[in-house]
C-alpha positions in Angstrom: 101.1 87.8 120.5 104.3 86.6 122.2 105.6 85.3 118.8 105.8 88.7 117.2 106.6 90.9 120.2 109.6 88.7 121.0 111.2 90.1 117.9 111.5 93.5 119.5 113.8 94.7 122.3 110.9 96.8 123.6 107.2 95.7 123.8 105.1 98.4 122.1 101.8 97.3 123.4 101.9 99.1 126.8 102.9 102.4 125.1 100.1 102.0 122.5 97.5 101.3 125.2 98.6 104.2 127.3 98.8 106.7 124.4 95.6 108.5 125.3 94.5 108.2 121.7 91.2 106.3 121.7 91.5 105.2 118.1 95.0 103.9 118.8 93.8 102.0 121.8 90.8 100.6 119.9 92.9 99.2 117.1 95.6 97.9 119.4 93.0 95.9 121.4 91.2 94.7 118.4 94.0 94.0 115.9 97.0 93.2 118.1 95.4 91.7 121.2 92.5 89.9 119.5 89.9 91.8 121.4 86.2 92.0 120.6 85.2 94.1 117.5 82.8 96.7 118.8 82.2 98.1 115.3 84.0 101.0 113.7 81.1 103.3 114.4 82.6 103.7 117.9 85.7 105.3 116.3 83.8 107.2 113.7 81.9 109.0 116.4 85.0 110.2 118.2 85.1 114.0 118.6 88.4 114.2 116.6 86.9 112.4 113.6 83.6 114.3 113.8 85.5 117.6 113.8 86.7 116.7 110.3 83.4 115.3 109.2 81.5 118.5 110.2 83.6 120.6 107.8 82.6 118.5 104.8 80.7 120.6 102.2 77.5 119.6 100.5 79.3 118.4 97.3 81.5 116.0 99.4 84.6 118.2 99.4 86.5 120.0 102.1 87.2 123.7 101.5 90.9 124.7 101.1 91.7 126.9 104.1 94.2 129.2 102.3 93.5 132.6 101.0 92.9 133.7 97.5 96.4 134.8 96.8 98.2 132.6 94.2 95.3 130.2 94.0 95.1 128.6 90.6 91.6 127.2 91.0 89.4 127.1 94.1 87.8 123.9 92.9 91.1 122.1 92.5 92.6 123.4 95.7 89.5 121.9 97.3 90.4 118.6 95.6 93.7 118.5 97.5 92.1 119.5 100.8 89.5 116.7 100.2 92.3 114.2 99.6 94.1 115.3 102.8 91.0 114.9 105.0 90.0 111.6 103.3 93.5 110.4 104.4 92.8 111.3 108.0 89.4 109.6 108.0 90.5 106.4 106.2 94.0 105.9 107.8 93.3 107.1 111.3 89.7 106.2 111.8 89.1 103.5 109.1 86.2 105.2 107.6 84.7 103.2 104.7 82.1 103.5 102.0 79.4 102.3 104.4 79.6 105.9 105.7 77.9 108.6 103.6 80.8 110.8 104.3 83.1 108.6 102.2 80.5 108.1 99.5 80.2 111.9 99.1 84.0 112.4 99.1 84.5 109.6 96.6 81.9 111.1 94.3 83.6 114.5 94.5 87.1 113.0 93.7 85.9 110.7 91.0 84.4 113.8 89.4 87.9 114.8 88.4 88.6 111.6 86.6 89.3 112.1 82.9 88.3 109.9 80.0 91.9 108.7 80.0 91.5 107.4 83.6 93.7 109.8 85.7 92.4 112.1 88.4 93.5 115.5 87.2 93.4 119.1 88.4 95.7 119.4 91.4 98.5 120.4 89.0 96.2 122.2 86.6 95.8 120.3 83.3 99.0 118.3 83.9 99.3 114.5 84.5 100.0 113.6 88.2 100.6 109.9 88.6 101.4 110.3 92.2 98.3 112.2 93.2 96.1 109.8 91.1 97.7 106.9 92.9 97.6 108.4 96.4 93.9 109.2 96.0 93.4 105.7 94.5 95.1 104.1 97.5 92.7 105.8 100.0 89.6 104.9 97.9 90.6 101.3 97.7 91.2 101.1 101.5 87.7 102.7 101.9 86.1 99.8 99.9 86.2 100.9 96.2 88.6 98.3 95.0 86.1 96.7 92.7 84.8 100.0 91.3 85.1 100.3 87.5 86.6 103.8 88.0 89.4 102.3 90.0 90.0 99.8 87.2 90.2 102.6 84.7 92.7 104.5 86.9 95.0 101.4 87.1 94.9 101.1 83.3 96.0 104.7 83.0 98.8 104.2 85.5 100.1 101.2 83.5 100.0 103.2 80.3 101.8 106.3 81.7 104.9 104.4 82.8 108.4 105.4 81.7 110.3 103.1 79.3 112.2 101.6 82.3 108.9 100.5 83.9 108.7 103.1 86.7 106.8 106.4 87.1 107.8 110.0 86.9 106.2 113.5 86.8 105.6 114.0 83.1 106.2 117.7 83.1 109.5 117.2 84.9 110.6 114.7 82.3 110.2 117.5 79.7 112.4 119.9 81.8 109.4 122.1 82.7 108.9 124.0 86.0 105.8 124.3 88.0 105.0 127.7 86.4 103.5 125.8 83.5 100.7 124.6 85.7 97.4 126.1 84.6 94.0 124.8 83.5 94.6 126.7 80.2 97.9 125.0 79.4 98.0 121.9 77.1 98.7 118.6 78.9 102.3 117.7 78.4 103.1 114.2 77.3 106.1 112.6 79.2 109.5 112.0 77.7 109.4 108.2 78.4 113.2 107.8 77.8 113.9 109.7 81.0 114.6 107.6 84.2 111.8 106.9 86.7 111.4 108.9 89.9 112.0 107.0 93.2 109.5 109.1 95.0 106.7 109.0 92.4 107.2 105.2 91.8 107.0 104.6 95.6 103.8 106.5 95.9 102.2 104.7 92.9 103.3 101.3 94.3 101.3 102.0 97.5 98.1 102.1 95.4 99.1 98.8 93.8 99.9 97.2 97.2 96.5 98.2 98.5 94.6 96.4 95.8 94.1 92.6 96.1 94.5 92.0 92.4 96.9 94.6 91.2 99.4 94.1 93.9 100.5 90.9 92.0 100.4 92.5 88.6 103.5 92.4 86.3 103.7 96.2 86.4 103.9 96.3 90.2 106.4 93.5 90.5 108.6 95.0 87.8 108.5 98.5 89.3 109.1 97.1 92.8 112.2 95.2 91.7 113.4 98.3 89.8 113.0 100.5 92.8 114.8 98.0 95.2 117.6 97.4 92.8 118.2 101.2 92.3 118.1 101.9 96.0 120.5 99.0 96.7 122.9 100.3 94.1 122.8 103.8 95.6 123.4 102.3 99.1 126.4 100.4 97.8 127.8 103.5 96.1 127.3 105.7 99.2 128.8 103.1 101.5 131.9 102.8 99.2 132.2 106.6 99.1 132.1 106.8 102.9 134.7 104.0 103.3 137.0 105.7 100.9 136.8 109.2 102.5 136.8 107.7 106.0 
């Protein structure tokens, strides 16, 4: 422990242990202090986690809490609410597919996977590389890394890249606004000549990084270098501008 804590000017361990958050204390003791693994069920049974679990519907989804005004599709709004709650359970409480809660949620989300491989619906009938990847990241962390549906989604992500090797929002590359979002609108193909999006590429790379095999893929390495190079260039330009004006 001393080897890595010595790199900091402030030891984070005492603050983590005194946080009052039982999940934080559990993972600090287990992962940072090498304590005994008491089993994740201890965390899964915490009232905070169970409060989320008890709101899960029979079909594995969580109901979107908003009203009916401006809702495009109740089913697809439930998809984004399911994604949100899955994130809490997986990231904060390390829920995995050994839990029926995750199995049901995964079945619901995979139900939106198209023949092409993407998970569609949150933006109507439009492609959403970032939502597909964000959902994919959580499912991989929950234990679905070897699932054939995950493999299919990665194949789609590789195929939907821009010409420069990064990712973007397809409807945005066509100059379209969000008012085209509808389940009745034809799916817009991207203008691949347009540059990649830093935000979208960053989200997609999180899914690649979570997967043992795909994190070392040529697509991930190329996009990672592309993103870092672009950010470095922007930093240099900004620094130069500040020095000039200063």
